[in-house]
N, C-alpha and C positions, 0 to 999 in steps of 0.2 A: 624222602624217597621219590616224590614226584619231581623235584628239581634234579635228581640224579638220572632221570630218564634220558637215555642217550640219543634217541632219534625222534623226529617229529612223529607223534602217534597217529594211528589211523582214526582214532576216536576215543571217547570217554571210556568205553568198555575195555579197550586195550590198556589204558592207563590203570584202571581199577584192577584188572587182572595182575598187572605188574606190581602194584602196591600190595595186593593180597599175598602174592608169593613172597615178597620181601618181608612183610610182617610175620608170616608164618615161619620164615627162616629165623626170625629174631626170638621166637619162642616166648611170646608175651602171655604166658600161661595165666589162665583165669581172667584174661583181659581180651577185649576186642575193640574194634573201631567201627562206628557207623559213618557212612559218608554218602553224600550226593555230589555227583560231578557232572556238570553240564557245560556245553559249549554253545554259545549263542552267536548266530550269524545275523548281524543287523540288516544287511541288505536284503536277505530273504526272509527274515524274522523266524528262521528255523532254530529250534532248540533241540540239540541232540544230547541225551542224558542217560545216566545209569545210576542205580542206587544200590548201596550195600547195607541193608538193615536200617537205613535211615527213614524217618517219617516222609511220606510222599508230599512234595510241594503242592500247593493249591494255586490254581489260576482263577483270579477274580475278574469277572467281566466289569466293564466300566459302568458307573452309575449306581446310585442307591437302589437296592433290590436286585441288582444284577447277579446272575447265578455264579456259582463257583463249581469247579470240578478238580478232582485230585489227579495228579500225575503219578498214578500208582503202578504203571507198567515198569518193566525192566528192573524189578526188585530182586535182590539176592540176599544171602545171609551176610552178616557183618564181616568185615575184613579181619584176617588174622586167625580164623578158626580152622578152615579146611583149605589146604594148599591147592587142591585140584578144582576148586570152585571156578566156574566160568561165568563171568558177568556179561549180560546182554545189554543192548542199548535200545532206546526208543527215540522217536523223533516226533516233534509237534511243531506246527507253524502257529505262532502267536499272532493274534490280531491287534491292530492299533488300538490303544486304550486299555488293553488287558494288563493285569498286574500279576507277576509271579511272586508267590509268597513262600519263603523258605523259613523254617523254624526248627529249633532243637527239641528234643524230647522233654526237656525241662518245661516247655510250654504245655504240651499235651498231658504230661504227668503231674501238672500242678494239682494239688489236692485241696479239697475243702475240709472244714473241721471234722467231717465224718469219714474222711479218707477217700472220697470219690474223686476220680481224676476228671480234668476238664475234657480231655480227648480231642480228637480231630473235629468231632461234631461241635464242640464248644468254640473252636476257631471259626468254623464255617458259620455258626450262628452269629458270632461277633462281626462277621463281614457282611451280613445281610443289608444293614442300613448304611454301610460304608460306601463312599463315593468311588473307591478303588484307587484314589491318590495314595502314593506311598506313605505319607504322614498319617492319613486316615487309617490305613491298614494297620500300621504299627500301633497307633494310639488306641484303636478299637480292640485289638487283640490284648494289649497290655491292660486296658480297662477291664476286659472280661476275665483275665487272669487274676487281677487284684481283687475283683469282686468275688470270684470263685474261691480264692484262698482265704478271704475274710480274716486277714491278719496272720495267717499261718506263713511262716518263713519258707521260701522255696528250698527244696531238697537237692536241686540241681541247677546248672546254669540255664538261663532263659534268654535265648537269642532269636531275633526275628530279622530277616532281610527281605525287603520289598523292592521289586524292580518293575517299573512300568514301561511298556512298549510305547514309544512315541508315535504320534499320528503319522509322521514322515520320518522313518528311521533308515531311509535309503542312503543317507550320507555316510553311514558306517560309524557314527559317533554315538 
C-alpha cells in the first residue's frame, strides 16, 4: 500500500492516513495493523513520526546511566479499524550520540512463568547500564527478555531496531 502511494507525501501522518483508508477498504475483519512511521533528516537530525497503535519508541541518551524517554506523542489507534481516523505527527530533534530504539509488542508482552509481562518499563530498566551503542541496546534488551521469560517460549515475534545518531551526521549519510 505504501509503495502504491502516487505522489510525494507531505509527511508520515499523510501516509499513515492513506494506509488506514486502504486497509479499511480491504475489510480485514478481526484484524488490525500497528505501525510506527518516521522520516529522519540527517542534516537537521529531525525525526518526524506518527504511530498507529504501536509501542512508543525509546530514545536512549549516550553513556551508561544515561536517561531514556519515550516518543509517545502522535499516537493513534491501529490501522484498519476506523476509516475516518486521522493520524497526527510529532517532531523531535535527536542529539548526537542518542539512540532510537524501536521494538515490537512481542518484546513488551514477553511473559515470565507467572504470566507477568516485561512491559516498556522492563526495556527502560535494561537500558540503564547500557552505553547506548546499538549492539549494547539490542543485547541488553534481549538479555532482559530472556531472563524475564525464564525459558518460556515467546508468544509473538520479537524484533528490536536500534539507530544511533552520529556525532557529525551533517553529511546526510
